[in-house]
C-alpha positions in Angstrom: 46.7 79.4 -29.2 46.1 78.7 -32.8 43.0 76.8 -34.2 45.3 73.8 -35.2 46.3 73.6 -31.6 42.8 73.7 -30.5 41.8 70.9 -33.1 45.1 68.9 -32.1 43.9 68.9 -28.3 40.4 68.1 -29.2 41.8 65.2 -31.4 43.8 63.8 -28.6 40.9 64.0 -26.1 38.8 62.1 -28.4 41.3 59.3 -29.2 42.1 59.0 -25.5 38.4 58.7 -24.4 37.6 56.3 -27.3 40.5 54.2 -26.1 39.2 54.6 -22.5 35.6 53.4 -23.4 37.3 50.4 -25.2 39.1 49.3 -22.0 35.9 49.8 -19.9 34.0 47.7 -22.5 36.8 45.0 -22.2 36.5 44.9 -18.4 32.7 44.4 -18.7 33.1 41.6 -21.3 35.5 39.7 -18.9 33.7 40.5 -15.8 33.3 36.6 -15.3 36.6 35.5 -16.7 38.6 33.6 -14.3 41.8 35.2 -13.6 41.0 38.4 -15.1 42.3 41.7 -13.4 40.4 45.0 -14.0 42.3 47.2 -16.4 42.7 51.0 -16.5 44.0 53.4 -19.0 46.5 55.6 -17.6 46.2 59.3 -19.1 48.5 62.0 -18.6 48.8 65.7 -19.7 51.0 66.0 -23.0 54.3 67.8 -22.8 53.4 71.4 -22.8 54.4 73.7 -25.7 57.1 76.3 -24.5 56.6 79.7 -26.0 57.9 83.2 -25.5 54.5 83.9 -23.6 54.9 80.9 -21.4 53.8 77.1 -21.6 50.6 76.0 -23.4 48.9 72.7 -23.1 48.8 70.2 -25.8 46.0 67.9 -24.6 46.1 64.5 -23.2 48.2 61.5 -23.9 48.0 57.7 -22.9 50.4 56.3 -20.5 49.5 52.7 -21.2 47.0 50.3 -20.0 47.5 49.0 -16.5 46.0 46.1 -14.7 44.7 46.6 -11.2 46.5 44.0 -9.0 47.9 43.5 -5.5 50.9 41.4 -5.3 50.5 41.0 -1.6 47.1 39.3 -1.9 48.4 37.1 -4.8 51.2 35.9 -2.4 48.8 35.3 0.5 46.4 33.3 -1.9 49.3 31.2 -3.2 50.6 30.3 0.3 47.5 29.2 1.6 46.6 27.3 -1.7 49.9 25.4 -1.2 49.0 24.5 2.5 45.4 23.5 1.3 47.0 21.3 -1.4 49.2 19.7 1.2 46.4 19.0 3.7 43.9 17.9 1.3 46.0 15.4 -0.3 47.3 14.1 3.1 43.6 13.8 4.3 42.3 12.0 1.1 45.3 9.4 0.9 45.2 8.6 4.8 41.4 8.5 4.6 41.7 5.4 2.4 44.1 3.8 5.1 41.3 4.5 7.8 38.5 3.3 5.7 40.4 0.1 5.3 41.0 -0.4 8.9 37.5 0.3 9.5 37.7 0.6 13.2 35.9 0.4 15.6 33.9 -2.5 13.9 33.0 -6.1 13.9 34.9 -7.0 10.7 38.3 -5.1 11.4 41.5 -6.4 12.5 40.8 -5.7 16.2 37.7 -7.8 16.1 39.5 -10.6 14.4 42.3 -10.5 17.3 39.6 -10.7 19.8 38.1 -13.4 17.8 41.2 -15.5 17.9 41.9 -15.0 21.6 38.4 -16.2 22.3 38.8 -19.2 20.2 41.9 -20.2 22.1 39.6 -19.7 25.2 36.9 -21.9 24.1 39.6 -24.6 23.0 41.0 -24.4 26.6 37.7 -25.3 27.9 37.2 -28.3 25.6 40.5 -29.1 24.0 39.2 -32.4 22.4 36.3 -30.8 20.7 36.6 -30.8 16.9 34.3 -27.9 16.6 36.4 -25.7 18.9 39.6 -26.7 17.0 37.9 -25.8 13.6 36.6 -22.7 14.9 40.1 -21.6 16.2 41.5 -22.6 12.7 39.0 -20.3 11.1 39.7 -17.4 13.6 43.5 -17.8 12.9 42.8 -17.5 9.1 40.6 -14.5 9.7 43.4 -12.9 11.7 45.8 -13.6 8.9 43.4 -12.3 6.0 42.9 -9.3 7.9 46.8 -8.4 8.1 47.1 -9.3 4.5 44.2 -7.1 3.6 45.4 -4.1 5.6 49.1 -4.6 4.1 47.4 -4.7 0.6 45.6 -1.4 1.2 48.8 0.2 2.3 50.5 -1.0 -0.8 47.7 0.1 -2.9 47.5 3.7 -1.4 51.3 4.0 -1.9 51.0 2.8 -5.5 48.4 5.5 -6.1 50.2 8.1 -4.3 53.5 7.3 -6.4 51.6 7.4 -9.7 49.6 10.7 -8.6 53.3 12.1 -7.7 54.6 11.4 -11.3 51.5 12.8 -12.9 51.7 16.1 -10.9 55.2 16.5 -11.5 54.3 16.4 -15.3 51.8 18.9 -14.6 54.1 21.3 -12.7 56.5 21.0 -15.6 54.0 21.6 -18.2 52.8 24.8 -16.2 56.4 25.9 -15.9 56.8 25.7 -19.6 53.6 27.6 -20.3 54.7 30.2 -17.7 57.9 30.5 -19.6 56.2 31.1 -22.9 54.0 33.9 -21.5 57.1 35.5 -20.2 58.6 35.5 -23.7 55.4 37.0 -25.3 55.3 39.6 -22.6 59.0 40.4 -23.2 58.0 40.6 -27.0 55.4 43.0 -26.4 57.8 45.5 -24.7 57.7 44.2 -21.3 55.8 46.2 -18.6 55.4 49.2 -20.9 54.2 47.1 -23.7 50.6 46.9 -22.4 50.1 43.1 -22.1 47.7 43.0 -19.1 45.8 40.0 -20.7 49.0 37.9 -21.0 50.1 38.7 -17.4 46.6 37.7 -16.2 46.9 34.4 -18.0 50.3 33.8 -16.7 49.3 34.6 -13.1 46.4 32.2 -13.5 49.1 29.5 -14.2 51.0 30.3 -11.3 47.8 30.1 -9.1 47.4 26.5 -10.4 50.9 25.9 -9.6 50.7 26.9 -6.1 48.3 24.1 -5.2 50.8 21.6 -6.3 53.9 23.0 -4.9 55.0 26.0 -2.6 55.7 28.9 -5.1 57.2 32.3 -4.7 57.3 34.7 -7.5 59.7 37.5 -8.2 58.9 40.0 -10.6 61.7 41.3 -13.0 62.1 44.8 -14.4 61.5 43.5 -18.0 58.0 42.4 -17.1 58.9 38.7 -16.6 58.7 36.8 -13.6 60.9 34.2 -11.9 59.0 31.3 -10.1 60.7 29.1 -7.3 59.1 25.8 -6.6 60.0 24.9 -2.9 63.4 25.8 -2.7 64.5 25.7 -6.5 64.2 28.1 -9.2 61.8 26.5 -11.6 61.2 29.4 -14.1 63.3 32.3 -14.8 62.3 34.6 -17.5 62.1 32.3 -20.6 64.4 29.5 -18.9 62.8 26.4 -17.2 64.2 23.7 -15.0 62.0 20.7 -15.1 61.5 18.5 -12.1 61.9 14.5 -11.8 60.9 12.0 -9.5 63.6 9.8 -8.0 64.2 7.1 -5.8 66.0 7.9 -2.5 69.1 5.8 -1.3 67.4 4.9 2.0 64.1 4.1 0.2 61.1 6.1 -0.7 60.9 8.8 -3.4 61.7 12.4 -3.8 62.0 15.4 -6.2 64.9 16.5 -8.1 65.9 19.2 -10.5 67.0 18.2 -13.9 70.6 19.2 -12.7 70.3 16.4 -10.0 69.9 18.6 -7.0 67.3 17.4 -4.4 64.2 19.6 -4.3 62.0 20.2 -1.1 58.4 21.1 -2.3 57.9 23.0 1.0 53.8 22.9 0.5 51.3 21.8 -2.0 50.0 18.3 -2.9 53.5 17.3 -3.9 54.8 17.9 -0.3 51.9 15.6 1.0 52.7 12.9 -1.5 56.4 12.9 -0.7 55.5 12.6 3.1 53.1 9.9 2.5 55.6 7.7 0.3 58.6 8.5 2.8 57.1 8.6 6.2 53.4 8.0 6.8 52.8 4.9 4.6 56.1 3.4 5.5 55.4 3.8 9.3 52.0 2.2 9.0 53.5 -0.6 7.3 56.4 -1.1 9.6 53.9 -0.9 12.7 51.8 -3.8 11.0 55.0 -5.9 10.3 56.1 -5.4 13.9 52.8 -6.5 15.1 52.8 -9.7 12.9 56.4 -10.6 13.7 55.8 -10.2 17.6 52.4 -12.2 17.2 54.1 -15.0 15.3 57.0 -15.2 17.6 55.1 -15.0 20.9 52.2 -17.5 19.9 54.6 -19.9 18.2 56.9 -19.8 21.5 54.1 -20.8 23.7 52.5 -23.3 21.1 55.9 -25.2 20.8 55.7 -26.2 24.2 52.2 -27.8 24.0 51.0 -31.2 22.5 48.7 -31.7 19.8 45.9 -34.3 19.6 48.5 -36.7 18.0 51.0 -36.3 20.8 53.3 -34.3 18.7 55.0 -31.3 20.4 57.6 -28.5 19.2 55.1 -27.5 16.4 54.2 -23.8 15.2 50.8 -22.4 15.1 52.1 -19.7 12.4 54.5 -20.2 9.7 57.8 -19.0 11.2 58.7 -18.0 7.8 56.1 -15.3 7.6 57.0 -12.5 10.0 55.4 -9.7 8.0 51.9 -8.6 7.5 52.1 -9.4 4.0 53.5 -12.9 4.6 52.0 -13.9 7.7 50.4 -17.4 7.4 49.1 -20.4 9.4 51.8 -23.1 9.8 51.0 -25.7 7.0 49.7 -28.5 9.4 47.4 -26.1 11.2 46.1 -24.8 7.9 45.3 -28.5 6.8 43.9 -29.6 10.0 42.7 -28.2 13.6 44.2 -31.6 15.0 47.6 -30.0 14.6 46.8 -27.2 17.2 48.7 -27.6 20.5 46.3 -27.2 23.3 47.6 -29.0 26.4 50.8 -28.8 28.3 50.8 -32.5 28.4 49.6 -35.4 26.1 46.7 -36.1 28.4 43.3 -35.9 27.3 41.4 -32.9 28.3 44.6 -30.7 29.1 44.0 -27.2 27.7 46.8 -25.2 29.7 48.6 -24.2 26.4 45.3 -22.8 24.8 44.5 -21.3 28.0 48.0 -19.5 28.0 47.6 -18.2 24.6 44.1 -17.0 25.4 45.6 -15.1 28.2 48.0 -13.2 25.8 44.8 -10.9 24.9 45.8 -8.5 27.9 49.6 -9.5 28.2 52.3 -6.8 27.6 54.6 -7.6 24.9 58.5 -6.4 25.1 58.6 -6.2 21.2 55.7 -3.8 21.3 56.9 -1.5 23.9 55.2 -3.3 26.7 51.9 -2.8 25.1 49.4 -5.7 24.3 48.7 -6.8 20.9 45.3 -5.1 20.9 46.5 -2.0 22.5 49.4 -1.6 19.8 46.9 -2.1 17.1 44.4 0.4 18.7 47.3 3.0 18.7 48.0 2.6 15.4 44.4 2.7 14.0 44.0 5.7 16.4 47.0 7.5 15.2 45.8 7.1 11.5 42.5 8.5 12.6 44.1 11.6 14.4 46.2 12.3 11.4 43.1 12.1 9.1 41.1 14.4 11.6 44.1 16.9 11.7 44.4 17.0 8.1 40.6 17.5 7.5 40.7 20.4 9.9 43.7 22.0 8.4 42.0 21.5 5.0 38.8 23.1 6.1 40.9 26.0 7.7 43.1 26.6 4.7 40.1 26.5 2.3 38.6 29.3 4.5 41.8 31.2 4.2 42.2 30.6 0.5 38.5 31.7 0.0 39.3 34.8 2.0 42.3 35.7 0.1 40.5 35.2 -3.2 37.8 37.6 -1.8 40.4 40.2 -0.8 42.0 39.8 -4.2 38.8 40.2 -6.1 37.8 43.3 -4.1 41.0 45.0 -5.6 41.3 43.2 -9.2 37.7 42.1 -9.7 35.2 43.9 -12.2 32.4 45.7 -10.8 29.9 46.0 -13.7 28.2 49.1 -12.0 31.5 50.8 -11.5 32.4 50.2 -15.0 29.0 51.7 -16.1 29.6 54.7 -14.1 33.0 55.2 -15.6 31.6 54.7 -19.1 29.1 57.5 -18.7 31.9 59.7 -17.6 34.2 58.8 -20.4 31.2 59.3 -22.9 30.7 62.8 -21.5 34.3 63.8 -21.8 34.1 62.3 -25.5 31.0 64.6 -26.4 33.0 67.5 -24.8 35.9 67.0 -26.9 33.6 66.7 -29.9 32.1 69.9 -28.8 35.5 71.4 -29.0 35.9 70.3 -32.7 32.7 71.8 -33.6 33.4 75.3 -31.9 36.9 75.3 -33.6 35.0 74.5 -36.8 32.7 77.3 -36.3 35.5 79.6 -35.5 37.3 78.7 -38.7 34.3 79.2 -40.9 33.6 82.7 -39.3 37.3 83.5 -40.2 36.9 82.2 -43.7 33.7 84.3 -44.1 35.5 87.6 -43.0 38.0 86.8 -45.8 
């Protein structure tokens, strides 16, 4: 081997170890950077020189910078992140409905319902009492107001969920565009062999953010780009992006669609929870409140019409028959104006409270329109189902948060930077660099000896 070959080998070692130390320093500098993956300079022996006496080594060469990353842990993290986003959004929005119901309490709809039946019972005991009639009138107003308040709360949550859905779809489209931009940059850098680990990390961090909004699946391409599916729809493919839009559904409610018009099932993430809320949970709550209002109005009015008011009038309504939803329910105009318009007796005879007593006994009566349950039981079941949904969503959120943390810890154990390990590697690289420098010095001394001989 010539002295020139020896110097060439030493030069390759010096350059390789210098680059390795730069990579190590880069790792240390980004030890606390979110989404950063530990990088490693791949070194390999240079192609040997073939001679008549055999092959001779020609030093070391760089095979590129690779990031240490496990795609299995990435997929697991993103799956759990999507489930966490789903359960967290469901918990937060249904929790607002649960708070509005405020059950059990002395100020909720159940208490207003009990108060109304108790007021009917008091009137039955003293049908001529102006005080009892006024208290019944006020109890009816409280019941109506409670139904209005709950209906308004459901609509308020629905409006907030729809606004959030549209805002998050915009976020998804923005993240998708940025992922496609990083794909383009990675492709321009030479793909997987172009040593673009920092760009890949930034791209994967965007995918992580996307996974909390919608169920994602990543497919790695041979050219270094990735394809990302959102639910069951291809959202990003290389440098191409397909935007999502919010659209109204033919049967009511809202859903997601691709720009091409096909419906999109988000599968997971907060977008799934928002769609479920708008299309199932909230309409279900509203329909049950409406059913309660309609059954209450028709049942109470049906009995009330058979009774007599203080003036002897009969065939009158307690509730406005036109208001048969939780939003429109109201006392009949005459009852709203005066308690004297309340029919208490089955006859016009003074002291007859038969109708008021019959209305008071509705407190435990089964109602066919409500599936054979009483008014109170029907509402308690509704409040209980909302509470159960909130509890389940909260429990699921806690479980998935633990699994997300666990997946992140496992991922960090592979791709995270340990400063201590990097320091050990740096010492090893420094020693290798010093050894290569020593080879240069030895080759120089040998060359000086040869020149001295001449």
